[in-house]
N, CA, C and O atoms as a GROMACS GRO file, in nm:
protein
  504
    1MET      N    1   2.344   4.611  -2.919
    1MET     CA    2   2.430   4.720  -2.858
    1MET      C    3   2.561   4.659  -2.837
    1MET      O    4   2.586   4.557  -2.773
    2SER      N    5   2.641   4.732  -2.896
    2SER     CA    6   2.829   4.677  -2.880
    2SER      C    7   2.859   4.713  -2.747
    2SER      O    8   2.798   4.801  -2.686
    3GLN      N    9   2.954   4.647  -2.702
    3GLN     CA   10   3.021   4.685  -2.539
    3GLN      C   11   3.025   4.822  -2.552
    3GLN      O   12   2.955   4.882  -2.471
    4ASN      N   13   3.105   4.906  -2.653
    4ASN     CA   14   3.131   5.027  -2.632
    4ASN      C   15   3.014   5.122  -2.623
    4ASN      O   16   3.029   5.235  -2.575
    5ARG      N   17   2.903   5.081  -2.665
    5ARG     CA   18   2.742   5.134  -2.624
    5ARG      C   19   2.694   5.116  -2.490
    5ARG      O   20   2.618   5.200  -2.444
    6TYR      N   21   2.733   5.007  -2.416
    6TYR     CA   22   2.701   4.989  -2.312
    6TYR      C   23   2.806   5.087  -2.204
    6TYR      O   24   2.774   5.148  -2.101
    7GLU      N   25   2.909   5.079  -2.255
    7GLU     CA   26   3.039   5.164  -2.179
    7GLU      C   27   2.977   5.312  -2.201
    7GLU      O   28   2.962   5.372  -2.095
    8THR      N   29   2.946   5.369  -2.298
    8THR     CA   30   2.897   5.517  -2.333
    8THR      C   31   2.757   5.549  -2.226
    8THR      O   32   2.733   5.645  -2.154
    9ALA      N   33   2.694   5.443  -2.248
    9ALA     CA   34   2.537   5.468  -2.176
    9ALA      C   35   2.566   5.466  -2.011
    9ALA      O   36   2.502   5.542  -1.938
   10VAL      N   37   2.654   5.384  -1.964
   10VAL     CA   38   2.692   5.383  -1.828
   10VAL      C   39   2.765   5.500  -1.797
   10VAL      O   40   2.742   5.564  -1.695
   11ALA      N   41   2.852   5.531  -1.879
   11ALA     CA   42   2.905   5.679  -1.845
   11ALA      C   43   2.844   5.802  -1.824
   11ALA      O   44   2.870   5.886  -1.739
   12ARG      N   45   2.736   5.805  -1.933
   12ARG     CA   46   2.634   5.916  -1.909
   12ARG      C   47   2.552   5.906  -1.776
   12ARG      O   48   2.506   6.006  -1.722
   13TYR      N   49   2.539   5.785  -1.729
   13TYR     CA   50   2.488   5.741  -1.598
   13TYR      C   51   2.560   5.800  -1.499
   13TYR      O   52   2.499   5.876  -1.424
   14PHE      N   53   2.686   5.782  -1.481
   14PHE     CA   54   2.773   5.814  -1.380
   14PHE      C   55   2.790   5.980  -1.394
   14PHE      O   56   2.814   6.043  -1.290
   15GLU      N   57   2.779   6.053  -1.526
   15GLU     CA   58   2.773   6.182  -1.570
   15GLU      C   59   2.682   6.255  -1.474
   15GLU      O   60   2.720   6.350  -1.406
   16ALA      N   61   2.528   6.192  -1.473
   16ALA     CA   62   2.423   6.218  -1.417
   16ALA      C   63   2.454   6.239  -1.258
   16ALA      O   64   2.446   6.343  -1.193
   17TRP      N   65   2.495   6.099  -1.211
   17TRP     CA   66   2.526   6.084  -1.060
   17TRP      C   67   2.639   6.186  -0.994
   17TRP      O   68   2.643   6.214  -0.874
   18ASN      N   69   2.717   6.230  -1.082
   18ASN     CA   70   2.814   6.329  -1.045
   18ASN      C   71   2.781   6.463  -1.087
   18ASN      O   72   2.869   6.546  -1.062
   19ALA      N   73   2.682   6.505  -1.141
   19ALA     CA   74   2.651   6.637  -1.170
   19ALA      C   75   2.659   6.705  -1.039
   19ALA      O   76   2.590   6.667  -0.944
   20SER      N   77   2.755   6.820  -1.029
   20SER     CA   78   2.744   6.878  -0.905
   20SER      C   79   2.729   7.052  -0.937
   20SER      O   80   2.756   7.140  -0.855
   21GLY      N   81   2.692   7.070  -1.043
   21GLY     CA   82   2.665   7.202  -1.068
   21GLY      C   83   2.545   7.234  -1.048
   21GLY      O   84   2.503   7.190  -0.942
   22SER      N   85   2.450   7.312  -1.123
   22SER     CA   86   2.314   7.352  -1.090
   22SER      C   87   2.244   7.289  -1.125
   22SER      O   88   2.287   7.198  -1.195
   23ALA      N   89   2.111   7.294  -1.104
   23ALA     CA   90   2.026   7.208  -1.091
   23ALA      C   91   1.975   7.185  -1.218
   23ALA      O   92   1.926   7.074  -1.237
   24GLU      N   93   1.974   7.268  -1.314
   24GLU     CA   94   1.973   7.265  -1.473
   24GLU      C   95   2.076   7.166  -1.516
   24GLU      O   96   2.043   7.082  -1.599
   25GLU      N   97   2.202   7.167  -1.467
   25GLU     CA   98   2.299   7.094  -1.530
   25GLU      C   99   2.251   6.932  -1.493
   25GLU      O  100   2.244   6.845  -1.580
   26LEU      N  101   2.224   6.911  -1.372
   26LEU     CA  102   2.186   6.782  -1.296
   26LEU      C  103   2.052   6.748  -1.397
   26LEU      O  104   2.045   6.632  -1.438
   27ALA      N  105   1.966   6.826  -1.429
   27ALA     CA  106   1.843   6.778  -1.521
   27ALA      C  107   1.874   6.748  -1.660
   27ALA      O  108   1.814   6.658  -1.720
   28LYS      N  109   1.991   6.840  -1.730
   28LYS     CA  110   2.035   6.791  -1.857
   28LYS      C  111   2.094   6.661  -1.834
   28LYS      O  112   2.043   6.572  -1.902
   29ALA      N  113   2.193   6.623  -1.752
   29ALA     CA  114   2.253   6.507  -1.732
   29ALA      C  115   2.164   6.379  -1.723
   29ALA      O  116   2.191   6.272  -1.779
   30VAL      N  117   2.035   6.407  -1.634
   30VAL     CA  118   1.958   6.293  -1.611
   30VAL      C  119   1.888   6.285  -1.750
   30VAL      O  120   1.866   6.171  -1.790
   31GLU      N  121   1.852   6.382  -1.825
   31GLU     CA  122   1.755   6.342  -1.956
   31GLU      C  123   1.855   6.300  -2.055
   31GLU      O  124   1.809   6.273  -2.166
   32ALA      N  125   1.996   6.286  -2.037
   32ALA     CA  126   2.085   6.249  -2.157
   32ALA      C  127   2.087   6.090  -2.124
   32ALA      O  128   2.085   6.001  -2.208
   33ALA      N  129   2.091   6.075  -1.985
   33ALA     CA  130   2.109   5.934  -1.923
   33ALA      C  131   1.997   5.842  -1.944
   33ALA      O  132   2.003   5.728  -1.991
   34TRP      N  133   1.882   5.913  -1.897
   34TRP     CA  134   1.751   5.838  -1.894
   34TRP      C  135   1.676   5.845  -2.001
   34TRP      O  136   1.713   5.924  -2.089
   35SER      N  137   1.562   5.772  -2.019
   35SER     CA  138   1.451   5.773  -2.116
   35SER      C  139   1.343   5.833  -2.027
   35SER      O  140   1.337   5.807  -1.907
   36ALA      N  141   1.244   5.928  -2.100
   36ALA     CA  142   1.156   5.990  -2.028
   36ALA      C  143   1.071   5.946  -1.920
   36ALA      O  144   1.029   6.015  -1.827
   37ASP      N  145   1.047   5.811  -1.943
   37ASP     CA  146   0.948   5.724  -1.859
   37ASP      C  147   1.057   5.627  -1.786
   37ASP      O  148   1.022   5.514  -1.751
   38GLY      N  149   1.204   5.679  -1.761
   38GLY     CA  150   1.295   5.586  -1.689
   38GLY      C  151   1.270   5.577  -1.549
   38GLY      O  152   1.216   5.670  -1.491
   39ARG      N  153   1.311   5.456  -1.481
   39ARG     CA  154   1.312   5.435  -1.348
   39ARG      C  155   1.410   5.420  -1.264
   39ARG      O  156   1.496   5.348  -1.314
   40TYR      N  157   1.434   5.453  -1.167
   40TYR     CA  158   1.533   5.428  -1.088
   40TYR      C  159   1.479   5.333  -0.938
   40TYR      O  160   1.381   5.368  -0.872
   41THR      N  161   1.551   5.229  -0.908
   41THR     CA  162   1.518   5.165  -0.784
   41THR      C  163   1.634   5.112  -0.702
   41THR      O  164   1.727   5.052  -0.755
   42ASP      N  165   1.629   5.130  -0.598
   42ASP     CA  166   1.733   5.036  -0.490
   42ASP      C  167   1.665   5.055  -0.374
   42ASP      O  168   1.567   5.129  -0.367
   43PRO      N  169   1.718   4.982  -0.265
   43PRO     CA  170   1.642   4.960  -0.131
   43PRO      C  171   1.613   5.083  -0.066
   43PRO      O  172   1.548   5.059   0.036
   44MET      N  173   1.636   5.213  -0.082
   44MET     CA  174   1.581   5.307  -0.021
   44MET      C  175   1.505   5.403  -0.128
   44MET      O  176   1.435   5.497  -0.090
   45SER      N  177   1.525   5.372  -0.266
   45SER     CA  178   1.458   5.502  -0.361
   45SER      C  179   1.378   5.412  -0.447
   45SER      O  180   1.413   5.299  -0.480
   46ASP      N  181   1.269   5.470  -0.481
   46ASP     CA  182   1.202   5.418  -0.624
   46ASP      C  183   1.144   5.526  -0.703
   46ASP      O  184   1.030   5.559  -0.671
   47ALA      N  185   1.203   5.592  -0.803
   47ALA     CA  186   1.176   5.700  -0.882
   47ALA      C  187   1.149   5.687  -1.003
   47ALA      O  188   1.219   5.603  -1.060
   48THR      N  189   1.056   5.750  -1.078
   48THR     CA  190   1.052   5.741  -1.209
   48THR      C  191   1.018   5.869  -1.292
   48THR      O  192   0.911   5.927  -1.270
   49GLY      N  193   1.099   5.913  -1.381
   49GLY     CA  194   1.072   6.040  -1.476
   49GLY      C  195   1.198   6.122  -1.425
   49GLY      O  196   1.255   6.095  -1.320
   50TYR      N  197   1.232   6.212  -1.498
   50TYR     CA  198   1.331   6.295  -1.492
   50TYR      C  199   1.351   6.366  -1.356
   50TYR      O  200   1.464   6.380  -1.309
   51GLU      N  201   1.243   6.408  -1.295
   51GLU     CA  202   1.236   6.504  -1.200
   51GLU      C  203   1.249   6.441  -1.090
   51GLU      O  204   1.318   6.495  -1.004
   52ALA      N  205   1.184   6.303  -1.061
   52ALA     CA  206   1.201   6.222  -0.962
   52ALA      C  207   1.361   6.187  -0.931
   52ALA      O  208   1.424   6.218  -0.830
   53ILE      N  209   1.406   6.115  -1.046
   53ILE     CA  210   1.536   6.075  -1.030
   53ILE      C  211   1.650   6.179  -1.019
   53ILE      O  212   1.760   6.152  -0.971
   54ALA      N  213   1.612   6.308  -1.070
   54ALA     CA  214   1.712   6.407  -1.012
   54ALA      C  215   1.667   6.430  -0.883
   54ALA      O  216   1.764   6.490  -0.836
   55GLY      N  217   1.589   6.424  -0.799
   55GLY     CA  218   1.564   6.436  -0.674
   55GLY      C  219   1.633   6.353  -0.595
   55GLY      O  220   1.707   6.397  -0.507
   56VAL      N  221   1.616   6.216  -0.620
   56VAL     CA  222   1.731   6.115  -0.577
   56VAL      C  223   1.878   6.143  -0.573
   56VAL      O  224   1.954   6.119  -0.479
   57ILE      N  225   1.904   6.193  -0.678
   57ILE     CA  226   2.039   6.209  -0.694
   57ILE      C  227   2.088   6.341  -0.617
   57ILE      O  228   2.204   6.349  -0.575
   58GLY      N  229   2.009   6.428  -0.603
   58GLY     CA  230   2.020   6.545  -0.531
   58GLY      C  231   2.040   6.511  -0.392
   58GLY      O  232   2.128   6.561  -0.323
   59ALA      N  233   1.940   6.406  -0.346
   59ALA     CA  234   1.954   6.374  -0.209
   59ALA      C  235   2.062   6.301  -0.140
   59ALA      O  236   2.086   6.293  -0.020
   60VAL      N  237   2.127   6.246  -0.248
   60VAL     CA  238   2.238   6.157  -0.235
   60VAL      C  239   2.363   6.277  -0.226
   60VAL      O  240   2.447   6.275  -0.137
   61HIS      N  241   2.359   6.369  -0.322
   61HIS     CA  242   2.468   6.493  -0.299
   61HIS      C  243   2.455   6.546  -0.189
   61HIS      O  244   2.559   6.582  -0.134
   62ALA      N  245   2.338   6.569  -0.125
   62ALA     CA  246   2.318   6.647   0.020
   62ALA      C  247   2.382   6.547   0.122
   62ALA      O  248   2.456   6.585   0.213
   63GLN      N  249   2.351   6.427   0.104
   63GLN     CA  250   2.382   6.349   0.225
   63GLN      C  251   2.546   6.311   0.235
   63GLN      O  252   2.603   6.281   0.340
   64PHE      N  253   2.608   6.321   0.102
   64PHE     CA  254   2.757   6.280   0.134
   64PHE      C  255   2.818   6.405  -0.010
   64PHE      O  256   2.835   6.386  -0.130
   65PRO      N  257   2.835   6.537   0.085
   65PRO     CA  258   2.899   6.631  -0.019
   65PRO      C  259   3.042   6.575  -0.028
   65PRO      O  260   3.088   6.497   0.055
   66GLY      N  261   3.106   6.620  -0.129
   66GLY     CA  262   3.252   6.605  -0.155
   66GLY      C  263   3.280   6.454  -0.216
   66GLY      O  264   3.393   6.413  -0.237
   67PHE      N  265   3.155   6.374  -0.241
   67PHE     CA  266   3.198   6.230  -0.303
   67PHE      C  267   3.149   6.228  -0.404
   67PHE      O  268   3.056   6.308  -0.421
   68GLU      N  269   3.185   6.141  -0.513
   68GLU     CA  270   3.163   6.113  -0.642
   68GLU      C  271   3.144   5.945  -0.650
   68GLU      O  272   3.201   5.875  -0.566
   69PHE      N  273   3.078   5.898  -0.734
   69PHE     CA  274   3.051   5.790  -0.798
   69PHE      C  275   3.137   5.755  -0.886
   69PHE      O  276   3.152   5.831  -0.981
   70ARG      N  277   3.222   5.623  -0.880
   70ARG     CA  278   3.317   5.581  -0.968
   70ARG      C  279   3.288   5.445  -1.005
   70ARG      O  280   3.250   5.367  -0.918
   71LEU      N  281   3.301   5.408  -1.124
   71LEU     CA  282   3.283   5.274  -1.181
   71LEU      C  283   3.398   5.172  -1.113
   71LEU      O  284   3.508   5.226  -1.100
   72GLU      N  285   3.391   5.068  -1.080
   72GLU     CA  286   3.446   4.976  -1.022
   72GLU      C  287   3.447   4.846  -1.122
   72GLU      O  288   3.356   4.764  -1.137
   73GLY      N  289   3.561   4.850  -1.182
   73GLY     CA  290   3.575   4.724  -1.300
   73GLY      C  291   3.498   4.732  -1.418
   73GLY      O  292   3.456   4.847  -1.434
   74ALA      N  293   3.469   4.664  -1.494
   74ALA     CA  294   3.414   4.653  -1.628
   74ALA      C  295   3.255   4.661  -1.608
   74ALA      O  296   3.189   4.632  -1.509
   75VAL      N  297   3.209   4.717  -1.754
   75VAL     CA  298   3.042   4.701  -1.769
   75VAL      C  299   3.054   4.584  -1.838
   75VAL      O  300   3.147   4.552  -1.912
   76ASP      N  301   2.932   4.504  -1.807
   76ASP     CA  302   2.896   4.371  -1.870
   76ASP      C  303   2.779   4.365  -1.932
   76ASP      O  304   2.682   4.367  -1.857
   77GLY      N  305   2.756   4.357  -2.052
   77GLY     CA  306   2.618   4.373  -2.106
   77GLY      C  307   2.595   4.268  -2.230
   77GLY      O  308   2.682   4.224  -2.305
   78HIS      N  309   2.492   4.248  -2.230
   78HIS     CA  310   2.420   4.159  -2.369
   78HIS      C  311   2.289   4.224  -2.399
   78HIS      O  312   2.241   4.299  -2.314
   79HIS      N  313   2.235   4.206  -2.496
   79HIS     CA  314   2.114   4.246  -2.560
   79HIS      C  315   2.056   4.392  -2.512
   79HIS      O  316   2.112   4.481  -2.576
   80ASP      N  317   1.972   4.436  -2.430
   80ASP     CA  318   1.925   4.530  -2.406
   80ASP      C  319   1.968   4.569  -2.234
   80ASP      O  320   1.911   4.667  -2.185
   81LEU      N  321   2.058   4.500  -2.156
   81LEU     CA  322   2.085   4.477  -2.028
   81LEU      C  323   2.244   4.502  -2.008
   81LEU      O  324   2.329   4.470  -2.091
   82ALA      N  325   2.266   4.556  -1.900
   82ALA     CA  326   2.392   4.568  -1.849
   82ALA      C  327   2.400   4.589  -1.701
   82ALA      O  328   2.314   4.650  -1.638
   83ARG      N  329   2.533   4.523  -1.636
   83ARG     CA  330   2.548   4.532  -1.506
   83ARG      C  331   2.696   4.578  -1.478
   83ARG      O  332   2.791   4.547  -1.550
   84PHE      N  333   2.702   4.654  -1.364
   84PHE     CA  334   2.847   4.703  -1.318
   84PHE      C  335   2.829   4.734  -1.190
   84PHE      O  336   2.723   4.767  -1.136
   85ARG      N  337   2.967   4.719  -1.130
   85ARG     CA  338   2.976   4.782  -0.977
   85ARG      C  339   3.047   4.910  -0.964
   85ARG      O  340   3.143   4.938  -1.037
   86TRP      N  341   2.999   4.995  -0.866
   86TRP     CA  342   3.037   5.103  -0.831
   86TRP      C  343   3.084   5.150  -0.685
   86TRP      O  344   3.042   5.068  -0.603
   87GLU      N  345   3.137   5.225  -0.641
   87GLU     CA  346   3.155   5.327  -0.529
   87GLU      C  347   3.131   5.463  -0.518
   87GLU      O  348   3.148   5.548  -0.606
   88LEU      N  349   3.088   5.479  -0.401
   88LEU     CA  350   3.084   5.620  -0.380
   88LEU      C  351   3.219   5.680  -0.291
   88LEU      O  352   3.230   5.633  -0.177
   89VAL      N  353   3.300   5.759  -0.326
   89VAL     CA  354   3.427   5.789  -0.291
   89VAL      C  355   3.444   5.927  -0.277
   89VAL      O  356   3.397   6.008  -0.356
   90SER      N  357   3.522   5.962  -0.159
   90SER     CA  358   3.556   6.088  -0.106
   90SER      C  359   3.650   6.127  -0.182
   90SER      O  360   3.753   6.062  -0.201
   91VAL      N  361   3.618   6.262  -0.245
   91VAL     CA  362   3.738   6.322  -0.313
   91VAL      C  363   3.845   6.371  -0.242
   91VAL      O  364   3.947   6.392  -0.308
   92ALA      N  365   3.848   6.398  -0.113
   92ALA     CA  366   3.943   6.430  -0.024
   92ALA      C  367   4.016   6.307   0.016
   92ALA      O  368   4.132   6.295  -0.023
   93ASP      N  369   3.967   6.224   0.082
   93ASP     CA  370   4.051   6.112   0.116
   93ASP      C  371   4.072   5.971   0.056
   93ASP      O  372   4.164   5.896   0.087
   94GLY      N  373   3.974   5.946  -0.032
   94GLY     CA  374   3.960   5.824  -0.123
   94GLY      C  375   3.886   5.719  -0.041
   94GLY      O  376   3.880   5.602  -0.078
   95SER      N  377   3.822   5.768   0.090
   95SER     CA  378   3.760   5.659   0.140
   95SER      C  379   3.619   5.619   0.057
   95SER      O  380   3.558   5.703  -0.009
   96ALA      N  381   3.585   5.505   0.067
   96ALA     CA  382   3.442   5.450  -0.010
   96ALA      C  383   3.332   5.389   0.085
   96ALA      O  384   3.325   5.266   0.090
   97PRO      N  385   3.253   5.460   0.154
   97PRO     CA  386   3.179   5.390   0.260
   97PRO      C  387   3.051   5.337   0.200
   97PRO      O  388   2.974   5.276   0.273
   98VAL      N  389   3.024   5.353   0.083
   98VAL     CA  390   2.927   5.316  -0.024
   98VAL      C  391   2.977   5.253  -0.137
   98VAL      O  392   3.070   5.295  -0.206
   99ALA      N  393   2.901   5.132  -0.160
   99ALA     CA  394   2.936   5.059  -0.272
   99ALA      C  395   2.848   4.960  -0.305
   99ALA      O  396   2.802   4.888  -0.217
  100GLY      N  397   2.815   4.943  -0.435
  100GLY     CA  398   2.678   4.870  -0.505
  100GLY      C  399   2.718   4.806  -0.631
  100GLY      O  400   2.828   4.796  -0.684
  101SER      N  401   2.600   4.766  -0.667
  101SER     CA  402   2.590   4.729  -0.816
  101SER      C  403   2.462   4.743  -0.873
  101SER      O  404   2.357   4.733  -0.809
  102ASP      N  405   2.473   4.768  -1.010
  102ASP     CA  406   2.356   4.778  -1.076
  102ASP      C  407   2.310   4.702  -1.191
  102ASP      O  408   2.399   4.652  -1.261
  103VAL      N  409   2.198   4.684  -1.221
  103VAL     CA  410   2.134   4.622  -1.354
  103VAL      C  411   2.051   4.715  -1.423
  103VAL      O  412   1.942   4.746  -1.375
  104VAL      N  413   2.100   4.770  -1.550
  104VAL     CA  414   2.021   4.848  -1.635
  104VAL      C  415   1.967   4.786  -1.736
  104VAL      O  416   2.038   4.707  -1.798
  105THR      N  417   1.818   4.810  -1.781
  105THR     CA  418   1.806   4.791  -1.902
  105THR      C  419   1.777   4.908  -2.012
  105THR      O  420   1.718   5.003  -1.961
  106PHE      N  421   1.803   4.923  -2.145
  106PHE     CA  422   1.824   5.013  -2.225
  106PHE      C  423   1.681   5.025  -2.290
  106PHE      O  424   1.614   4.923  -2.299
  107ALA      N  425   1.629   5.151  -2.340
  107ALA     CA  426   1.533   5.170  -2.424
  107ALA      C  427   1.587   5.179  -2.567
  107ALA      O  428   1.709   5.182  -2.583
  108GLU      N  429   1.497   5.183  -2.679
  108GLU     CA  430   1.551   5.162  -2.791
  108GLU      C  431   1.662   5.264  -2.843
  108GLU      O  432   1.741   5.232  -2.932
  109ASP      N  433   1.664   5.394  -2.777
  109ASP     CA  434   1.738   5.482  -2.833
  109ASP      C  435   1.857   5.479  -2.734
  109ASP      O  436   1.919   5.585  -2.726
  110GLY      N  437   1.894   5.387  -2.668
  110GLY     CA  438   2.030   5.366  -2.586
  110GLY      C  439   2.025   5.434  -2.468
  110GLY      O  440   2.125   5.425  -2.397
  111ARG      N  441   1.932   5.499  -2.429
  111ARG     CA  442   1.904   5.566  -2.308
  111ARG      C  443   1.859   5.457  -2.192
  111ARG      O  444   1.793   5.358  -2.224
  112ILE      N  445   1.897   5.481  -2.060
  112ILE     CA  446   1.843   5.409  -1.975
  112ILE      C  447   1.664   5.404  -1.943
  112ILE      O  448   1.588   5.497  -1.919
  113ALA      N  449   1.635   5.250  -1.954
  113ALA     CA  450   1.496   5.247  -1.927
  113ALA      C  451   1.466   5.223  -1.777
  113ALA      O  452   1.370   5.269  -1.716
  114THR      N  453   1.571   5.137  -1.721
  114THR     CA  454   1.532   5.099  -1.579
  114THR      C  455   1.688   5.078  -1.501
  114THR      O  456   1.795   5.037  -1.546
  115VAL      N  457   1.658   5.113  -1.394
  115VAL     CA  458   1.802   5.060  -1.297
  115VAL      C  459   1.731   4.983  -1.174
  115VAL      O  460   1.625   5.014  -1.120
  116ALA      N  461   1.812   4.880  -1.146
  116ALA     CA  462   1.781   4.800  -1.034
  116ALA      C  463   1.923   4.817  -0.941
  116ALA      O  464   2.022   4.748  -0.967
  117GLY      N  465   1.922   4.897  -0.852
  117GLY     CA  466   2.036   4.916  -0.786
  117GLY      C  467   2.031   4.831  -0.656
  117GLY      O  468   1.926   4.815  -0.594
  118PHE      N  469   2.162   4.772  -0.615
  118PHE     CA  470   2.187   4.708  -0.492
  118PHE      C  471   2.292   4.775  -0.420
  118PHE      O  472   2.386   4.829  -0.478
  119LEU      N  473   2.276   4.772  -0.269
  119LEU     CA  474   2.359   4.834  -0.216
  119LEU      C  475   2.460   4.701  -0.136
  119LEU      O  476   2.413   4.603  -0.077
  120ASP      N  477   2.576   4.726  -0.152
  120ASP     CA  478   2.672   4.594  -0.111
  120ASP      C  479   2.746   4.670   0.004
  120ASP      O  480   2.789   4.589   0.087
  121ARG      N  481   2.772   4.791   0.033
  121ARG     CA  482   2.833   4.837   0.157
  121ARG      C  483   2.778   4.983   0.182
  121ARG      O  484   2.768   5.070   0.096
  122VAL      N  485   2.750   4.991   0.295
  122VAL     CA  486   2.672   5.096   0.348
  122VAL      C  487   2.715   5.135   0.493
  122VAL      O  488   2.741   5.045   0.572
  123PRO      N  489   2.724   5.274   0.533
  123PRO     CA  490   2.798   5.335   0.660
  123PRO      C  491   2.701   5.254   0.769
  123PRO      O  492   2.582   5.235   0.744
  124PRO      N  493   2.765   5.207   0.892
  124PRO     CA  494   2.679   5.196   0.985
  124PRO      C  495   2.603   5.311   1.042
  124PRO      O  496   2.644   5.426   1.048
  125THR      N  497   2.485   5.265   1.087
  125THR     CA  498   2.404   5.383   1.134
  125THR      C  499   2.410   5.407   1.277
  125THR      O  500   2.450   5.313   1.345
  126ALA      N  501   2.384   5.497   1.327
  126ALA     CA  502   2.421   5.529   1.477
  126ALA      C  503   2.295   5.471   1.563
  126ALA      O  504   2.295   5.481   1.686
   0.00000   0.00000   0.00000
């Protein structure tokens, strides 16, 4: 996988996380980014398959309306792996209460097979 292919795959990943239209738009974005049996894990989620991954993304949108995910820095990749950092940013004021890093593995077709997500910054709980 060339560096450009890593960046393209990660761009599709962010398109899925930032899909803000209909449930159908989100489903299409998830299918474009992940393989059919793709898996997403982080400290609060473990989802396998398109529907479950779309459910996690929808729950994040419900918890953080008006926010979008943004790549922070460059995508680093080799073989069938890539890693990158991200922030969840308020479109209104630019604040970023959540940040993390993800490690992804790719399926043979270039879509994501697995994501291991790590939360580096989270808002305080009441």
